[in-house]
C-alpha positions in Angstrom: -4.0 1.4 18.2 -0.7 1.3 20.1 1.3 -1.9 19.4 4.7 -0.5 20.6 6.5 -1.6 17.4 9.0 1.2 17.3 12.4 -0.3 16.4 10.8 -3.7 15.5 11.0 -5.2 12.0 8.2 -6.9 10.1 8.2 -9.0 6.9 4.8 -8.9 5.3 4.5 -11.5 2.5 1.9 -10.8 -0.2 2.0 -7.1 0.7 2.1 -5.8 -2.9 -1.7 -5.2 -2.8 -4.9 -5.8 -0.9 -4.9 -7.0 2.7 -1.1 -7.5 2.8 -0.5 -3.9 1.7 -3.0 -2.7 4.4 -1.2 -4.7 7.1 2.2 -3.3 5.9 0.7 0.2 6.2 -0.6 -0.3 9.7 2.6 -1.9 10.9 4.6 1.0 9.4 2.3 3.5 11.1 2.9 1.8 14.4 6.7 2.3 13.9 7.9 -1.0 12.5 10.5 -1.2 9.8 8.6 -3.1 7.1 9.9 -5.4 4.4 7.4 -5.5 1.6 7.2 -8.8 -0.4 5.2 -9.8 -3.4 5.3 -11.4 -6.8 4.8 -8.2 -8.8 8.0 -6.1 -8.4 6.5 -2.8 -9.6 3.5 -3.1 -7.2 5.9 -4.1 -4.4 8.2 -1.2 -4.9 5.2 1.2 -5.1 3.8 0.0 -1.7 7.3 0.4 -0.1 7.6 3.9 -1.6 4.2 4.9 -0.2 5.2 3.7 3.3 8.4 5.8 3.0 6.6 8.8 1.7 4.3 8.6 4.7 7.3 8.8 7.0 7.9 5.1 7.6 10.9 2.8 6.9 10.4 0.2 4.2 12.3 -1.9 1.7 
């Protein structure tokens, strides 16, 4: 899927697991800089790190 998100930013709430994490991954794969957000800090940081490890930009 080509969503032309290179250079765009995305805030994905509830992205520390499940559907939110999957959406964050897809947006990152499409070139968006993703801000991961969730209630569990450890899980949230882990999702952000996976996006970074896959070559994306995340915080």
